[in-house]
C-alpha positions as CSV (number, residue, x, y, z in Angstrom):
1,M,-4.2,-11.9,14.8
2,F,-1.1,-10.6,16.7
3,P,-1.6,-6.8,17.0
4,K,1.0,-6.2,19.7
5,L,4.6,-7.0,19.1
6,F,5.8,-5.7,22.5
7,D,3.7,-4.3,25.3
8,F,6.0,-2.3,27.6
9,G,3.2,-1.4,30.0
10,E,2.7,1.9,31.8
11,I,5.7,4.2,31.4
12,S,6.4,7.6,33.0
13,L,8.5,10.0,31.0
14,F,9.0,13.7,31.7
15,G,6.0,13.8,34.0
16,F,3.7,12.1,31.4
17,Q,2.2,8.7,32.0
18,F,1.4,6.5,29.0
19,H,1.0,2.9,27.9
20,A,3.8,2.0,25.5
21,I,3.0,-0.5,22.8
22,L,5.1,-1.5,19.8
23,H,2.4,-2.5,17.3
24,T,3.2,-5.3,14.8
25,Y,1.5,-3.3,12.1
26,G,3.8,-0.3,12.6
27,F,6.8,-2.5,12.8
28,L,6.1,-4.4,9.6
29,L,5.1,-1.2,7.8
30,A,8.4,0.4,8.7
31,T,10.2,-2.8,7.7
32,G,8.5,-2.9,4.4
33,F,9.4,0.7,3.7
34,L,13.1,0.2,4.6
35,V,13.4,-3.0,2.5
36,A,11.7,-1.3,-0.4
37,L,13.9,1.7,-0.2
38,K,17.0,-0.5,-0.1
39,V,15.9,-2.4,-3.2
40,A,15.2,0.9,-5.0
41,A,18.6,2.3,-4.1
42,M,20.3,-0.9,-5.4
43,R,18.4,-0.7,-8.7
44,G,19.1,3.0,-9.0
45,K,22.8,2.5,-8.9
46,R,22.6,0.8,-12.3
47,F,21.6,4.2,-13.8
48,G,23.9,6.4,-11.8
49,Y,21.4,7.5,-9.2
50,E,23.0,8.5,-5.9
51,A,21.8,6.7,-2.9
52,N,21.1,9.9,-1.1
53,L,18.8,11.0,-3.9
54,I,16.8,7.8,-3.6
55,M,16.7,8.1,0.2
56,D,15.3,11.7,-0.1
57,L,12.7,10.6,-2.6
58,G,11.8,7.7,-0.3
59,L,11.2,10.1,2.6
60,Y,9.0,12.4,0.5
61,I,7.0,9.4,-0.7
62,L,6.6,8.1,2.9
63,V,5.2,11.3,4.3
64,S,3.0,12.1,1.3
65,S,1.6,8.5,1.1
66,L,0.7,8.5,4.8
67,V,-1.1,11.8,4.5
68,G,-2.8,10.7,1.3
69,A,-4.0,7.4,2.7
70,K,-5.4,9.1,5.8
71,L,-7.0,11.8,3.8
72,L,-8.9,9.4,1.5
73,L,-9.9,7.3,4.6
74,L,-11.3,10.5,6.1
75,I,-13.2,11.3,2.9
76,V,-14.8,7.9,2.4
77,D,-15.7,7.4,6.1
78,W,-16.4,11.0,7.1
79,Q,-19.5,10.0,9.1
80,H,-17.3,8.0,11.5
81,Y,-14.3,10.3,11.8
82,Q,-16.2,13.5,12.3
83,H,-17.4,12.1,15.6
84,D,-14.1,10.4,16.5
85,P,-11.3,12.3,14.8
86,W,-8.6,10.8,17.0
87,S,-9.3,7.3,15.8
88,L,-7.9,8.4,12.4
89,V,-4.5,8.4,14.0
90,R,-4.5,4.7,14.8
91,S,-6.4,3.7,11.6
92,G,-4.3,2.5,8.7
93,G,-5.6,4.4,5.7
94,V,-6.7,3.7,2.1
95,F,-3.8,2.5,-0.1
96,Y,-5.0,4.3,-3.3
97,G,-5.0,7.6,-1.4
98,G,-1.4,7.0,-0.5
99,L,-0.5,5.9,-4.0
100,V,-2.0,9.0,-5.7
101,A,-0.3,11.3,-3.2
102,A,3.0,9.5,-3.7
103,V,2.8,9.7,-7.5
104,L,2.1,13.4,-7.4
105,T,4.9,14.0,-5.0
106,S,7.3,11.9,-7.1
107,I,6.4,13.9,-10.2
108,W,7.3,17.1,-8.4
109,F,10.5,15.6,-7.2
110,F,11.5,14.3,-10.6
111,R,11.0,17.8,-12.1
112,K,12.9,19.5,-9.3
113,H,15.9,17.2,-9.9
114,K,15.5,16.9,-13.6
115,L,15.0,13.1,-13.5
116,S,13.4,11.0,-16.2
117,V,9.9,10.3,-15.0
118,W,9.3,7.0,-16.6
119,L,12.8,5.6,-16.1
120,T,12.7,6.5,-12.4
121,T,9.2,5.1,-11.9
122,D,10.4,1.9,-13.5
123,I,13.2,1.7,-10.9
124,L,10.7,2.3,-8.0
125,A,7.8,0.2,-9.1
126,P,9.1,-3.2,-7.9
127,S,9.9,-1.6,-4.5
128,V,6.3,-0.3,-4.2
129,A,5.0,-3.8,-4.7
130,L,7.5,-5.3,-2.3
131,G,6.9,-2.7,0.4
132,H,3.1,-3.1,0.0
133,A,3.4,-6.9,0.3
134,I,5.2,-6.6,3.6
135,G,2.9,-3.9,4.8
136,R,-0.2,-6.1,4.2
137,L,1.3,-8.7,6.6
138,G,1.1,-5.9,9.1
139,C,-2.6,-5.4,8.3
140,F,-3.1,-9.1,8.9
141,S,-1.4,-8.9,12.3
142,A,-3.6,-6.0,13.3
143,G,-6.8,-7.4,11.8
144,C,-7.5,-4.3,9.6
145,C,-8.6,-4.7,6.0
146,Y,-10.4,-7.9,7.0
147,G,-12.5,-10.1,4.8
148,R,-16.1,-11.3,4.7
149,P,-17.2,-14.3,6.6
150,T,-16.3,-17.6,4.8
151,T,-16.7,-21.3,5.2
152,M,-13.5,-22.0,3.2
153,P,-10.9,-24.1,5.0
154,W,-8.4,-21.3,4.9
155,G,-10.7,-18.8,6.7
156,V,-9.0,-17.0,9.6
157,T,-10.6,-16.4,13.0
158,F,-9.5,-13.4,15.0
159,T,-9.8,-13.7,18.7
160,D,-7.8,-10.8,20.2
161,P,-10.1,-8.1,21.8
162,Y,-7.4,-5.5,21.3
163,A,-7.6,-6.1,17.5
164,K,-11.3,-5.5,17.6
165,E,-10.8,-2.4,19.7
166,I,-8.4,-0.7,17.3
167,V,-9.7,-1.8,13.9
168,G,-13.1,-3.2,14.5
169,V,-12.4,-6.7,13.1
170,P,-15.2,-9.2,14.0
171,L,-14.1,-11.9,16.5
172,G,-14.9,-15.5,16.7
173,M,-15.9,-16.1,13.0
174,A,-13.9,-17.3,10.1
175,L,-13.1,-14.5,7.6
176,H,-11.4,-14.4,4.2
177,P,-7.8,-13.5,4.9
178,T,-7.9,-10.6,2.3
179,Q,-4.7,-9.2,3.8
180,L,-2.9,-12.3,2.8
181,Y,-4.5,-12.5,-0.6
182,E,-3.2,-9.0,-1.3
183,S,0.2,-9.7,0.2
184,I,0.7,-12.9,-1.9
185,V,-0.4,-11.0,-5.1
186,E,2.0,-8.1,-4.4
187,F,4.9,-10.5,-3.8
188,A,4.0,-12.2,-7.1
189,I,3.8,-8.8,-8.9
190,F,7.2,-7.9,-7.4
191,G,8.7,-11.1,-8.9
192,I,7.0,-10.5,-12.3
193,L,8.3,-6.9,-12.4
194,I,11.9,-8.0,-11.7
195,Y,11.6,-10.6,-14.4
196,M,10.2,-8.0,-16.8
197,T,13.2,-5.7,-16.3
198,T,15.4,-7.9,-18.4
199,R,12.9,-7.8,-21.3
200,K,11.8,-4.2,-21.0
201,K,11.1,-2.4,-24.3
202,F,10.4,1.1,-23.2
203,D,10.6,3.4,-20.2
204,G,7.4,3.4,-18.2
205,Q,6.6,-0.3,-19.0
206,I,7.4,-1.6,-15.6
207,F,5.6,1.2,-13.7
208,W,2.4,1.0,-15.8
209,S,2.5,-2.8,-15.8
210,Y,2.5,-2.6,-12.0
211,V,-0.5,-0.2,-12.0
212,A,-2.4,-2.5,-14.3
213,M,-1.7,-5.7,-12.5
214,Y,-2.4,-4.3,-9.1
215,S,-5.6,-2.6,-10.3
216,V,-7.0,-6.0,-11.6
217,A,-6.0,-7.7,-8.3
218,R,-7.6,-5.0,-6.2
219,V,-10.9,-5.1,-8.1
220,V,-11.1,-8.9,-7.4
221,I,-9.9,-8.8,-3.8
222,E,-12.3,-6.0,-2.9
223,H,-15.2,-8.5,-3.6
224,Y,-14.0,-10.4,-0.5
225,R,-13.4,-7.4,1.8
226,G,-15.6,-7.2,4.9
227,D,-14.7,-3.8,6.2
228,L,-17.7,-2.0,4.7
229,D,-17.0,1.4,6.1
230,R,-14.7,2.5,3.3
231,G,-17.1,4.1,0.9
232,F,-19.3,2.5,-1.8
233,A,-21.1,3.8,-4.9
234,F,-24.0,2.7,-7.1
235,G,-26.1,1.4,-4.3
236,G,-23.2,-0.5,-2.7
237,A,-22.4,-2.4,-5.9
238,V,-18.8,-1.2,-6.0
239,S,-16.3,0.2,-3.5
240,T,-14.4,3.5,-3.8
241,S,-11.2,1.5,-4.3
242,Q,-12.8,-0.5,-7.1
243,I,-13.8,2.6,-8.9
244,I,-10.2,4.0,-8.5
245,A,-8.7,0.7,-9.6
246,T,-10.9,0.6,-12.7
247,V,-10.0,4.1,-13.7
248,L,-6.3,3.5,-13.1
249,L,-6.4,0.2,-15.1
250,G,-7.8,2.2,-18.1
251,I,-5.1,4.8,-17.8
252,A,-2.4,2.1,-17.5
253,V,-3.5,0.3,-20.6
254,M,-3.6,3.6,-22.6
255,A,-0.2,4.6,-21.2
256,L,1.4,1.2,-22.1
257,F,-0.1,1.5,-25.6
258,T,1.1,5.0,-26.1
259,L,4.6,4.5,-24.7
260,R,5.1,1.3,-26.6
261,R,5.1,3.4,-29.8
262,Q,8.3,5.2,-28.5
263,P,10.7,2.2,-27.9
264,Q,13.9,2.9,-26.0
265,N,17.0,0.8,-25.2
266,R,17.0,1.2,-21.5
267,T,16.2,-1.4,-18.9
268,A,15.4,-0.7,-15.2
């Protein structure tokens, strides 16, 4: 849609010649991360969390999530990237790979600093939804994570050849704006989680509610995705992300049921 925010043209620096481009996707991804981190720091103050601690955690999450997203993309689309490994650098990644990596990194961080796992994840969960919502706007600008062809009036037609070059989005046909579907859902989940904080019954409720809501949304939205090179199972009936979402939904429901039996008086 609008993959380049600024095109600085050919630049020579220290003897190297390169074409400098500020991609809209990268800009919105960074914006989403910074906004999410700010919200997390503000929420953390309510429970005596130092801002630097939240910032450090945010950096660990950023690095691990990027690596995890790229790694899962490499796994599910190995046939492509084994022949063109450098294209992995400019590709976005699979969200669930980033989420799993971020969760594992966060657990390590919590133990290292002796933090309450469920209380801290409740503080962070709304920020994850908010950052993801903004990041999906970046996906829309680049054309990645595009949808199937549609005749619906809100279908979006991509026309920029550069978008097709970097992410392979089809041009000249109306597609489901799956990036916007997910962004809208994530903004809604963010609002719901913030609302839930005033009525929270136990630690972990906000985090696992986020996992459950997003998993349901992802299973539905995947049906409208058109980028079919992300891995499928059972003869193409379900995508890798749908399998992961279904498993996480089951885990989230069990976790909510289990933690509910241990009510606490905190709210995050």
